[in-house]
N, C-alpha and C positions, 0 to 999 in steps of 0.2 A: 452451535456445529463447531468444534477447533478447524480451523483453518489446515488441511494435510503437512506433512514436514518434507512429506515428498515433491509435493508443487512448491511449497516454499525455496527449495533447494532451485528450482529452475527460474524462479521469477526475480526481474530486476526493474528498475527504474527505466521505464520507456525517454525518459530525458536524458542522464547522467550514464546511464547501466551500474550503476551504484547499487547499492546492498538496500533492504528495506526491512522497516520494523513492524513485528505484527501485535498489536497492542490485545490486551487480552478483552474486549468488546468483544472481537472477533467479527465486526462489520466493517471491519476498513485495516488500509496498508496505509503506512508511512514510509516518506521516503524525505528523511533528515537533512542531507544536502541538498535538496531541490525545495523544499520546504514544503512539499504535496501532499494529500491525503487524496486516495485510492478508494472509492466503495465496493464494498460485494456486494449483487443483486444476485439473491438467490445462491449464493455461495459462490459466482463465479465473480473473479475480481476483474473490474471494467480500468482495462490498464490507458487510457487516455489522455493523453494531455490535458486535452481539451476538456475535458468532463473532470477535471482532479479540481479540487476544493485547497484553498490556502492552508497548511499546517501552521498554525500558532501557537508556538511555542511557549509553555510558561516561564515567565520571566524572576 
């Protein structure tokens, strides 16, 4: 299920308060500035910094 556009407009990175990217996979949210990945569980974003995974950008 695609992430709702109206919710995308409300969310910001909890660490830097910056904008987020929503990959086509629909299972995670990326903050490029902080290099963090926030996962979705049952279509609910888990926006806890301590729960985030590191974002490994392609070189």
